[in-house]
N, C-alpha and C positions, 0 to 999 in steps of 0.2 A: 509812508506806510506800505506802498506797493512794493518797493525794493526790499524792505524787510521781509514781507510775506514771501516773495520769490526766493530769497536767500534761505529762509526756513524750509520752504517746500523742496528745493533742490537738494538740501542737505538731508532731509528726511528720506527722500526718494533714494539718494545715494546710499545711505545707511541701510535701507531695506534691500537694495540690490546686492550689497555685500553679504547680507544675511542670507538672501535667497541663493546666491551663488555658492556659499559655503554648504547650505543644505543640499543643493544639487550635487556638489562634489562628494558629500558623504553617501548620497544615494546612487552615485555613479550614473547620473542623468546628464542630459544636454546642459552645458554650462553657458553662463553669460560671458561673452568675449571680454578678454582683458582690455581691449581697446574701448569697449563701451564703459567699463568701470572707470578707466582713466579719463575718458571724455567727461563723464558726469563729475568726476573729481575736479577736473580742470575748469569746467564751466560753472563754478560756484559751489560745488559740493565737496570741497576738500575736507572740511570739518567733519561732515557725515562719513566720508570715506575713512578718515583717520580713526574716528570712534568705532566704525564698523570693523576696521582691521583689528583694533584692540579687543573689542567685545567678542567677535567671532573667531579671533586668532586666525585670520584669513589674509592671505597674500603678504604675510609679514616677512617671509624669507625671500620674496622676489625683490630684487634690487630696484627695479623701476617703480615699484610701489613704496618701498621703504624710503627711497630718496625723493621720488616724484611727488607723492602726496603731501609731505611736509613742505616741499618747495611751493606747490600750488597754494597751500594754506597761507604761507608767508606772503606770496604775491597777492592773494585775495584780501588779506588783512591790510596790506599797503594801499591797495586800490580803495578799499572802504575808508581808510584813514584819510586819504587825500580827497575823496569825495566829501567826507564829513567836514574837513578843514575848508575846502573851497566853498561848500554850501553855506557854512556858518561864518564866512569872513566878509 
């Protein structure tokens, strides 16, 4: 239950970060560094990042986001699958 809660939380936070960065971009304000967005995506928030990219039409032209975020998601899904398989075997 703890792992599931952490995964949900990091994805919600990542989604909100993408939305906030898009809002700041429109207002020409200080932006959230790309490195921060990618780190949140890498450390469990890839699904939230991908949904944020689609919802806010944000970072969709940047190659490192267009390729990196889906790769992070695949890696995270594989890790979760193996954790599930090992835990239930």
